[in-house]
C-alpha positions as CSV (number, residue, x, y, z in Angstrom):
1,M,89.4,72.5,87.2
2,N,92.1,70.3,86.0
3,S,95.6,70.2,87.6
4,E,97.1,72.2,84.7
5,R,94.3,75.1,85.0
6,T,95.0,75.1,88.8
7,S,98.7,75.6,88.1
8,K,98.2,78.5,85.9
9,R,95.8,80.1,88.2
10,G,98.3,79.8,91.0
11,N,101.0,81.4,89.1
12,Y,99.0,84.2,87.7
13,A,97.5,85.0,91.2
14,V,101.1,85.5,92.8
15,P,101.7,89.3,91.6
16,L,98.3,90.4,93.0
17,M,99.0,88.7,96.3
18,L,102.5,90.5,96.4
19,V,101.1,93.9,95.7
20,V,98.9,93.8,98.6
21,A,101.3,92.1,100.8
22,F,99.5,89.0,101.7
23,A,100.9,85.8,102.9
24,L,99.0,82.7,101.6
25,P,98.5,79.6,103.9
26,T,98.9,76.1,102.9
27,V,96.1,73.9,101.1
28,D,95.6,72.4,104.5
29,A,94.4,75.8,105.8
30,F,91.4,75.4,103.5
31,A,90.1,72.0,104.9
32,P,86.4,72.0,106.1
33,A,86.2,73.1,109.7
34,Q,84.6,71.0,112.2
35,S,83.0,73.7,114.3
36,S,79.3,74.2,114.9
37,S,79.6,78.1,115.3
38,R,80.7,80.6,112.7
39,L,81.8,83.4,115.1
40,V,83.1,82.2,118.3
41,H,84.3,78.7,118.5
42,T,85.5,78.2,115.1
43,S,88.7,76.4,114.1
44,S,89.0,78.6,111.0
45,I,89.3,82.2,111.1
46,N,87.1,85.0,109.5
47,L,89.1,87.3,107.2
48,L,89.5,90.2,109.7
49,Q,87.7,88.6,112.7
50,M,89.2,89.8,115.9
51,T,89.8,87.3,118.9
52,A,89.2,88.4,122.5
53,T,88.1,91.9,121.8
54,L,85.4,90.9,119.5
55,R,84.1,88.1,121.7
56,E,83.9,90.6,124.6
57,E,81.9,93.1,122.5
58,S,79.5,90.7,120.8
59,T,76.2,89.7,122.5
60,A,74.6,86.3,122.4
61,S,72.4,85.5,119.6
62,S,69.1,83.8,120.2
63,S,69.5,81.8,116.9
64,S,72.0,78.8,116.3
65,P,74.3,79.6,113.6
66,R,74.9,77.0,111.1
67,D,78.5,75.7,110.3
68,L,79.6,77.5,107.1
69,G,82.6,75.4,106.8
70,A,86.1,76.9,106.4
71,Q,86.8,80.3,106.0
72,P,89.3,81.9,103.5
73,V,92.5,82.6,105.7
74,V,94.7,85.4,104.4
75,V,96.7,86.1,107.5
76,S,97.0,84.1,110.6
77,A,95.3,84.9,113.8
78,E,98.8,85.4,115.5
79,A,99.9,87.8,112.7
80,E,96.6,89.6,112.9
81,A,97.1,90.1,116.6
82,L,100.5,91.5,116.3
83,S,99.4,94.2,113.9
84,H,96.9,95.7,116.3
85,S,97.1,98.1,119.1
86,E,94.5,99.4,121.5
87,T,93.7,102.2,119.0
88,T,93.4,100.4,115.7
89,M,90.3,99.5,114.1
90,K,88.8,96.1,115.0
91,L,87.1,95.5,111.6
92,V,84.7,92.6,111.2
93,P,83.5,91.3,107.8
94,S,80.3,92.9,106.8
95,F,78.6,89.5,106.7
96,D,79.1,89.2,110.5
97,L,77.5,92.7,110.8
98,F,74.5,92.4,108.6
99,Q,71.9,89.8,107.6
100,M,72.7,87.5,104.5
101,L,69.6,85.4,104.2
102,S,66.1,85.9,105.4
103,E,64.8,84.3,108.4
104,E,62.6,82.1,106.2
105,E,65.8,80.7,104.5
106,G,67.7,80.0,107.8
107,G,69.4,83.4,107.9
108,I,70.4,84.8,111.3
109,I,70.5,88.2,113.0
110,P,74.3,88.9,113.6
111,H,75.6,89.6,117.0
112,T,75.8,93.2,117.9
113,V,79.5,94.7,117.8
114,A,80.9,98.2,117.1
115,G,80.4,97.9,113.4
116,N,76.5,97.5,113.6
117,A,75.4,98.8,117.0
118,M,74.4,102.3,115.8
119,R,71.2,101.5,113.6
120,D,68.7,103.8,115.1
121,G,66.1,104.7,112.4
122,T,65.2,108.2,113.9
123,I,68.2,109.8,115.4
124,L,69.3,111.5,112.2
125,K,65.7,112.6,111.2
126,V,64.4,114.1,114.4
127,G,61.9,116.9,113.4
128,I,62.4,116.1,109.6
129,P,59.4,114.7,107.8
130,D,60.4,111.9,105.3
131,E,57.8,111.1,102.6
132,L,59.6,107.9,101.7
133,E,59.6,106.5,105.3
134,G,58.8,102.7,104.9
135,M,59.5,102.6,101.3
136,Q,58.8,99.1,99.9
137,L,60.5,98.1,96.6
138,K,57.6,95.5,95.9
139,D,55.2,98.6,95.5
140,Y,56.9,99.7,92.2
141,K,56.3,98.6,88.9
142,G,58.4,95.7,87.7
143,L,58.4,94.3,91.2
144,G,54.8,93.6,91.7
145,G,53.5,97.2,92.4
146,K,52.0,100.3,90.6
147,K,54.3,103.1,91.8
148,K,56.6,104.8,89.3
149,I,60.4,104.7,90.3
150,E,60.8,107.6,88.0
151,T,59.4,110.0,90.6
152,L,62.7,109.7,92.3
153,P,65.9,111.5,91.0
154,D,67.8,109.8,88.3
155,P,71.1,108.5,90.0
156,F,73.3,108.8,86.9
157,S,72.0,112.1,85.8
158,M,72.6,113.7,89.3
159,V,76.3,113.1,89.0
160,E,76.8,113.0,85.4
161,K,78.6,116.5,85.1
162,E,80.8,115.6,88.2
163,L,82.0,112.3,86.7
164,Q,82.3,113.7,83.0
165,P,86.1,114.4,83.5
166,F,86.4,111.1,85.4
167,S,87.8,109.2,82.6
168,D,90.3,111.9,81.5
169,S,91.7,112.5,85.1
170,I,91.8,108.9,86.0
171,K,93.8,108.3,82.8
172,E,96.3,110.9,83.9
173,L,96.5,109.4,87.2
174,V,97.6,105.9,86.0
175,S,99.9,107.3,83.3
176,T,103.4,105.7,83.2
177,D,106.6,106.2,81.2
178,Q,106.1,102.7,79.9
179,P,103.9,102.7,76.8
180,I,102.7,99.2,76.9
181,L,102.0,99.3,80.4
182,S,100.3,102.6,80.2
183,M,98.1,101.5,77.4
184,A,97.1,98.3,79.3
185,A,96.3,100.2,82.5
186,K,94.3,102.8,80.8
187,H,92.5,100.3,78.6
188,F,89.2,100.1,80.7
189,F,89.1,104.0,81.2
190,E,89.0,105.0,77.6
191,K,86.2,103.4,75.9
192,R,84.3,100.7,77.8
193,H,83.6,102.6,81.1
194,G,80.1,101.4,81.4
195,K,77.8,103.2,83.8
196,R,80.6,104.0,86.2
197,F,78.5,102.1,88.8
198,R,80.9,102.4,91.6
199,P,82.1,106.0,91.3
200,T,78.5,107.0,91.0
201,I,77.7,105.3,94.3
202,V,80.5,107.0,96.0
203,Q,79.6,110.4,94.7
204,L,75.9,110.0,95.7
205,I,76.8,108.8,99.1
206,A,79.1,111.8,99.6
207,K,76.1,114.2,98.8
208,A,73.7,112.2,101.1
209,V,76.3,112.2,103.9
210,A,76.6,115.9,103.6
211,A,73.0,116.3,104.6
212,C,73.6,114.5,107.9
213,H,74.8,116.3,111.0
214,P,77.7,114.7,112.9
215,E,76.6,112.8,115.9
216,D,77.9,113.8,119.3
217,I,79.8,110.6,120.2
218,K,81.7,110.4,123.4
219,G,84.4,108.2,124.8
220,D,88.0,106.9,123.7
221,R,86.7,103.7,122.3
222,W,88.2,102.9,118.8
223,E,84.8,102.9,117.0
224,N,84.3,106.7,118.0
225,S,87.5,107.5,115.9
226,G,88.2,107.7,112.1
227,A,86.4,110.9,111.3
228,S,88.5,113.4,109.1
229,K,89.2,116.7,110.6
230,I,86.9,119.3,108.9
231,S,88.7,122.5,108.3
232,M,85.6,124.3,107.1
233,E,83.6,127.2,108.5
234,G,81.6,125.8,111.6
235,G,83.8,122.6,111.5
236,K,81.2,120.4,109.6
237,V,80.2,119.6,106.2
238,T,76.7,120.7,105.0
239,T,74.9,120.5,101.7
240,G,75.6,124.1,101.3
241,N,79.5,124.0,101.6
242,H,80.2,120.6,100.3
243,Q,80.3,121.0,96.6
244,G,83.8,121.9,95.6
245,S,85.3,121.7,99.0
246,E,88.5,119.9,100.0
247,V,86.2,117.1,101.5
248,W,84.3,116.9,98.2
249,R,87.6,116.5,96.3
250,K,88.8,113.7,98.6
251,Q,85.5,111.8,98.4
252,A,85.7,112.1,94.6
253,Q,89.1,110.8,94.6
254,L,88.0,107.9,96.6
255,G,85.7,107.1,93.7
256,Q,88.6,107.0,91.4
257,I,90.6,105.0,93.8
258,V,87.7,102.4,94.0
259,E,87.3,102.1,90.2
260,M,91.2,101.6,89.9
261,I,91.0,98.8,92.4
262,H,87.8,97.2,90.7
263,V,89.4,97.5,87.1
264,A,92.7,95.8,88.5
265,S,90.7,93.1,89.9
266,L,89.0,92.6,86.5
267,I,92.3,92.5,84.7
268,H,93.6,89.8,87.2
269,D,90.3,87.8,87.2
270,D,90.4,87.5,83.4
271,V,93.9,86.2,83.4
272,L,92.8,83.8,86.2
273,D,89.7,82.7,84.4
274,E,91.4,82.8,80.9
275,A,88.5,84.9,79.7
276,D,88.4,86.4,76.2
277,T,86.3,89.4,76.6
278,R,85.3,92.0,79.2
279,R,82.9,95.0,78.8
280,G,82.1,94.0,75.3
281,G,85.8,94.2,74.1
282,E,88.8,91.9,74.4
283,A,90.3,91.2,77.7
284,V,93.7,93.0,78.5
285,H,95.6,89.8,78.4
286,K,94.3,89.0,75.0
287,L,95.4,92.2,73.7
288,Y,98.8,92.1,75.2
289,S,100.0,89.1,77.3
290,N,99.4,87.5,80.6
291,K,102.6,89.1,82.0
292,V,101.6,92.6,80.7
293,A,98.1,92.2,82.1
294,V,99.2,91.0,85.6
295,L,101.6,94.0,85.7
296,A,99.1,96.4,84.6
297,G,96.7,95.2,87.3
298,D,99.6,95.4,89.9
299,Y,100.4,99.0,88.7
300,L,96.7,100.0,89.2
301,L,96.7,98.6,92.8
302,A,100.1,100.4,93.4
303,R,98.7,103.8,92.2
304,A,95.4,103.3,94.1
305,S,97.5,102.7,97.3
306,V,99.5,105.8,96.8
307,L,96.3,108.0,96.1
308,L,94.7,106.3,99.1
309,A,97.5,107.5,101.4
310,R,97.2,111.0,100.2
311,L,93.7,111.1,101.5
312,E,95.4,111.5,104.9
313,N,93.0,109.5,106.9
314,T,94.6,106.3,108.4
315,A,91.2,104.8,109.3
316,V,90.2,105.1,105.6
317,V,93.5,103.5,104.5
318,Q,92.8,100.6,106.8
319,I,89.3,100.1,105.7
320,M,90.2,100.5,102.0
321,A,93.1,98.1,102.6
322,T,90.8,95.5,104.0
323,A,88.7,95.9,100.7
324,L,91.8,94.8,99.0
325,E,92.4,91.8,101.2
326,S,88.8,90.9,100.7
327,L,89.2,90.6,97.0
328,V,92.1,88.2,97.4
329,A,90.1,86.3,99.8
330,G,87.3,85.9,97.4
331,E,89.7,84.3,94.7
332,I,91.1,82.0,97.2
333,M,87.6,80.9,98.2
334,Q,86.3,80.5,94.7
335,L,89.7,78.3,94.0
336,K,89.6,76.2,97.2
337,S,85.9,75.9,98.4
338,S,85.3,72.3,99.4
339,P,82.6,70.3,97.6
340,E,80.1,70.5,100.4
341,E,80.8,74.4,100.4
342,L,80.0,74.5,96.9
343,L,76.2,73.6,97.7
344,Q,75.9,76.2,100.4
345,M,74.0,79.4,99.8
346,E,75.8,81.0,102.6
347,S,79.1,80.2,101.2
348,Y,78.0,81.6,97.8
349,L,76.9,84.7,99.4
350,R,80.3,85.1,101.4
351,K,82.2,84.6,98.0
352,S,80.1,87.2,96.5
353,Y,80.7,89.6,99.5
354,Y,84.4,89.2,99.1
355,K,84.7,89.6,95.4
356,T,82.1,92.3,94.8
357,A,80.1,93.7,97.8
358,S,83.3,94.3,100.2
359,L,84.7,97.1,97.9
360,I,81.4,98.9,97.7
361,C,80.4,98.8,101.4
362,Y,83.9,99.6,102.6
363,A,84.0,102.6,100.1
364,C,80.7,103.7,101.4
365,R,81.8,103.6,105.0
366,S,85.0,105.4,104.0
367,V,83.1,108.3,102.4
368,A,81.2,108.9,105.6
369,L,84.4,109.1,107.6
370,L,86.0,111.6,105.1
371,G,82.8,113.6,105.5
372,G,83.6,114.0,109.3
373,H,81.7,111.0,110.8
374,A,83.1,108.5,113.2
375,Y,83.4,104.9,112.2
376,G,80.8,103.6,114.8
377,S,78.2,106.5,114.0
378,T,74.8,105.9,112.7
379,V,75.7,107.6,109.5
380,A,78.8,105.6,108.7
381,T,77.1,102.3,109.8
382,A,74.1,102.9,107.4
383,C,76.5,103.6,104.7
384,E,78.4,100.3,104.8
385,E,75.1,98.3,105.5
386,F,73.6,100.0,102.3
387,G,76.8,99.0,100.3
388,F,76.8,95.6,101.7
389,H,73.2,94.8,100.5
390,M,73.6,96.8,97.2
391,G,76.8,94.9,96.4
392,L,75.0,91.4,97.0
393,A,71.9,92.5,95.1
394,F,74.1,93.7,92.1
395,Q,76.2,90.4,92.2
396,I,72.9,88.2,92.5
397,Q,71.3,90.0,89.7
398,D,74.5,89.5,87.5
399,D,74.3,85.9,88.3
400,I,70.6,85.8,87.2
401,L,71.6,87.6,84.0
402,D,74.2,84.9,83.3
403,F,71.4,82.7,82.4
404,T,68.9,85.0,80.8
405,A,70.9,87.5,78.8
406,A,73.0,87.0,75.8
407,A,76.8,87.4,75.6
408,S,76.5,90.5,73.6
409,I,74.5,92.3,76.0
410,L,76.3,91.1,79.1
411,G,79.7,92.1,77.5
412,K,81.3,88.8,78.7
413,P,80.8,85.2,77.8
414,A,77.3,83.9,78.9
415,L,77.3,80.9,81.3
416,A,80.8,82.1,82.4
417,D,80.6,80.9,86.1
418,M,79.5,77.4,85.1
419,S,82.4,77.1,82.7
420,L,84.6,77.7,85.7
421,G,82.8,75.2,87.7
422,L,80.9,77.7,90.0
423,S,77.5,77.5,91.0
424,T,75.5,80.7,91.6
425,A,72.1,81.4,93.3
426,P,69.9,80.1,90.4
427,I,71.7,76.8,90.2
428,L,71.9,76.3,94.0
429,Y,68.3,76.8,94.2
430,A,67.6,74.4,91.4
431,A,69.8,71.9,93.3
432,Q,67.6,72.3,96.3
433,E,64.7,71.0,94.2
434,F,66.4,68.6,92.0
435,P,68.9,66.4,94.3
436,H,70.5,64.9,91.1
437,L,72.1,68.1,90.6
438,R,74.0,68.2,93.8
439,P,76.8,65.7,92.8
440,L,77.4,67.8,89.6
441,V,77.8,71.0,91.6
442,K,80.1,69.2,94.0
443,R,82.4,68.1,91.1
444,R,82.2,71.6,89.4
445,F,80.5,70.3,86.3
446,K,83.7,68.6,85.3
447,E,82.1,65.7,83.5
448,K,80.7,65.6,80.1
449,G,77.0,66.5,80.0
450,D,77.0,68.1,83.4
451,K,76.3,71.8,82.4
452,Q,73.6,70.7,80.1
453,T,71.9,68.7,82.6
454,A,72.1,71.5,85.3
455,L,70.7,74.0,82.5
456,E,67.9,71.6,81.6
457,A,67.0,71.3,85.5
458,L,67.2,75.1,85.9
459,Y,64.8,75.8,83.1
460,K,62.5,73.1,84.2
461,S,62.3,74.4,87.7
462,D,59.2,76.5,88.6
463,T,61.0,78.1,91.6
464,A,64.7,78.5,91.3
465,M,64.9,81.6,89.1
466,D,62.0,83.3,91.3
467,K,64.0,82.2,94.4
468,A,67.0,84.0,93.0
469,K,65.1,87.1,92.2
470,D,63.5,87.1,95.7
471,L,67.1,86.9,97.1
472,A,68.2,89.9,95.0
473,Q,65.1,91.9,96.1
474,F,65.7,90.9,99.8
475,H,69.2,92.6,99.6
476,A,67.8,95.4,97.6
477,Q,65.2,96.1,100.3
478,K,67.6,95.8,103.1
479,A,69.7,98.4,101.3
480,V,66.6,100.6,101.1
481,D,66.1,100.2,104.7
482,A,69.7,101.3,105.5
483,L,69.4,104.4,103.4
484,L,66.1,105.4,105.1
485,R,67.9,105.9,108.3
486,L,69.6,109.0,106.6
487,P,67.7,112.4,106.5
488,P,65.9,113.0,103.1
489,S,68.0,114.5,100.2
490,D,67.9,114.3,96.5
491,A,71.3,112.2,96.7
492,R,69.8,109.6,99.0
493,D,66.5,109.4,97.0
494,A,68.6,108.8,93.9
495,L,70.4,106.0,95.6
496,L,66.9,104.6,96.5
497,R,66.1,104.6,92.9
498,L,69.5,103.0,92.2
499,T,68.7,100.0,94.2
500,Y,65.5,99.5,92.2
501,V,67.7,99.8,88.8
502,V,70.1,97.2,90.2
503,I,67.6,94.5,90.4
504,T,65.4,95.2,87.4
505,R,68.4,95.7,84.8
506,K,68.6,93.5,81.9
507,K,72.4,94.1,81.4
């Protein structure tokens, strides 16, 4: 990126930072770390990584973590420590809870902490037969097997009626007395709403969680808190009393909040990236102006924050606020990654977590809390783990389609990431095979002919695209494994099918 482009990006980014009340560090904060450990002895700070508390809770890993370079610092460790008490949640980024890469690719098994400790595969299914136990995506057509995924419930059809009024109600929720701002804020909710991927996940997770009995978790540790009080007969949610209940309403509203946050991030991203199109239509800033687009995104975030508070669960507010923080961290990471980090697969996956997976996985855990399950429960942990891997699988498949699908199908310009100087999984795998690509990646394809050279190498490679597809399938399978810890239900099985759809889609 040239200096003029960088300056523009910085100016446009300010309103988003202000809305979510983040203080940005100086450029020096993004210098590569000289540490050899990514969790304990690092000179940089993970997004919400706690200090002494986290270290005491974590257990030693048998693997030796590789240095992943600088972390995107949004708030200082001192400021973070001041904001916590003994009862506040000590949230850890999901990439420090769940596996990012297979062991064959050098991935490590994360330390055991409060957010990933409860992962027993049988505790929620005692005495309940599960025909899909041990399900492997590779056994299904399109992924090397012969089974038909159509034998599982269709995820979109299952919640279609519930989401039908979604656009109308969300348009009302973002209405404002200012016509221009109102039109800009409603832009994505009127015509180009797509499949409503995130609200669909939230709605299905809510149904799947309703089939889970709350666990009897004792003790006053913070991870045993967070569950909403259920004022229903019997004091718990079931598949029989869930539909139409107050719990169901709040979970559905969370789906709307997630979509508002997502759309706000798209509007801001398009300004930052100077994109012309989004979802097959003109970007908001092209229809109006940069100022209106930034204000529209800010307004959506503000409305989402108000509605989030009305869910009346402070733990959910904290979790979803962390998702907002993650989106900002992703933009910072995208802008400030060092040349060496641009070559690291782990760095690419972390950025993908911040920008895509974090919102999905935090929403999934929040749904469990609204359904009466504690933060550290088996149910809530399975939900976040599913969302983490589903989000990464979704983003990796998106990055694959950037090279294989036409712009008319994608709804956005093809090769958009390379135009921004970014390398995604296919190019990174190609660079592993062809060393001459590495300098191009490190200089963000700035020189004439760089992009063409990289493309030629990618299409020449016999392994790069296949490895990228394998990475997407790795995360999709991990998402399946997490879901299979929940008891059988139509909603859970529809989510299993959705993981297949995510990595086999063509648009």
